[in-house]
N, C-alpha and C positions, 0 to 999 in steps of 0.2 A: 414616553408615549403612555403609561399607565395611566396619566390623567387624562389622556385622547380617549382611550379605551372607555373610560367611565363616560365621557362627553357622547361618544357613540352610541353606549348602551340607552343613556337617557334622552337622546334625540332620536332614536330608531324606538325606544319604547313609547315615548310621547307621541310620535307619529300614527303608530300603531295602534295604541291604546284609545287613542282619539276618534279613529277611522274605524277601528273593527270591534274596539271591546276589549276591556281588562280581560274576562274569561276567555274569549276567544284566541287570546294570543298567548302561544304557549312560550316557554324559554327556549326551546329549541328554535322555534322563528327568530324569537329576538337576538339569538346568537347568530343566525342565518343572516337577517336584515343588517346588524351591526357590523358583522365581521369579526367577533371578538369572540375567543376562545371561553368554552366552560369554566377554567380554572380563574379567569380574570373575569368572569361576570361574578364569581363566589369571593374574590378578592375584594370587591367592589362592595357586592351586595349578599346578605346572609341569605336571602331569599327574593322570590319574585314581589311578595308585598312589600318588602324592604325599597324595592326597585319603584315600585308603585308610589310608593309615600315620596320617594326622591323626586319622582316625575311632577308629582301634585305639588309640591313646593316650589319646583323650578317654574310650573306652569302659572302658579299664583303669583310668581314676581313678574313674568314676562306678560300674562294677559292685565293685570292692573297697570303697567308700564305702556302698554298698547292702548290701553282706556283713557288713561290720562292724557297721552298725547293725541290721541284720537279726538276727546272732549274740548282739548285745548284747539285742535284744527276745526271744529265745528262752532266755535266761539265762545268755548269755556263755561258756559251755563249750565244748571243742573238738567234741562231737558237735551242737551248735547249727547247725553248717554245714550240716548235712542237713536240720535242719528248714527254714531258708532255703531250701536248695534245691527240697526238697519244695513250698514254698509259690511260689517261682519258676516251677516244672514245671506248675504249675496255672494258671497267668495265659493266657489265651486267646492273647495274642502269643509264647508260648514258643518259642522255634526253635533250642532247644540254646545251644550255647555260641559266640559271636561268633569267638574264636579259635580253638577247633577247627575251625569251619566255615573260617575263613580260611585256617589251615595245609592243609586238606584241597582248598581252591579252588585255592590257589598251588602246590602241589604242590613248590616249588623251595628246598630246604633251606638255601640262601645266600641267600635274599631278605630284606628289610629286614620283611615279612610275618611270614615264620617266626621271625625274630628278636626282634620285637615279641610274637608271643605264646608265645616261649619266656619271654621277661621275664615277661610275664602270670602264665603259669604259676608261675613262681619266687616273685614274690611272694605269691600264695595259699597256695605251701608255706610260705614264711616267716611270713604271719600264721597257718597251723596249728600251725606249730612254737611262736610265742609263746603260742597258746592251751593247746598241749599243756604248755608250760613252767609258765605260768600256775597249769594246774590239777595240777602237781605230777609230772605223766608224765617218767620218766626217758626218754633216748634220744629227746628230742622231735623231732631233725631226721630220724632213720630211720623214726619215727610217722608225721611231717608227710608224706612222700612217700606212705608208704602210704595215708593218709586221701586225699590229693592224688588218686593212683590210683583209690579208691573213690569219690570225686567224678567225676572225670571218667567213669568207667564210668556212674555214675548218670545223669549229664545225657546222655550218648548215649543210654543205654536210656529215659530218661524222654520224648526228642524222639521215639524210635520207637513208645513206648507210650501217650503222649498221655497222660501221668498223673504225679503226684506220688511213685507207690508205688515206683518203683524207688530213690528217695533215701531213703523211710524204709526198706527192705531193706537199703541201704547203711550206714545208722545203724545196724542191728541187727548188720551185721558188724563194723561200727567199737567198738561197745560191746564184742563178744567181742575183739577185737585189743587193745583198751587194757584188759581185765580180766585 
């Protein structure tokens, strides 16, 4: 049951942090929503910050797996990332990028949260480079960085506009960039 308590904490924290923000959600709320006791919380995590780190590590794995699956479902090319983002942005539970949100809330570039967010962004950029290289694009590392910038801009704009349209606009920009 102890492992399940950890899973319940991670699931509740991921949902609450993403929807409401890291600072807005206290430990009491996490305990209430997850149904996990305080002693069990501290058996699994030394602090709320440790829980945030575990949530981001889990989110990184799950989000990148979703992106790869969605890209494949949209044809597998590098531009398919924007189709995936548009689809994701139209989900009623969309609240932007968990990593951008976490960095904005943390504001400490030396924190573990910032480091994890940077690693996530690098892994996404690496995925873009692989997609570009597989599609025969030269200078895939440079182009991947450019597409990652378009992705982040599309995600933030989609959060503001409450629409998948920014990702579709970013896709058209990416098409021009790659032509």
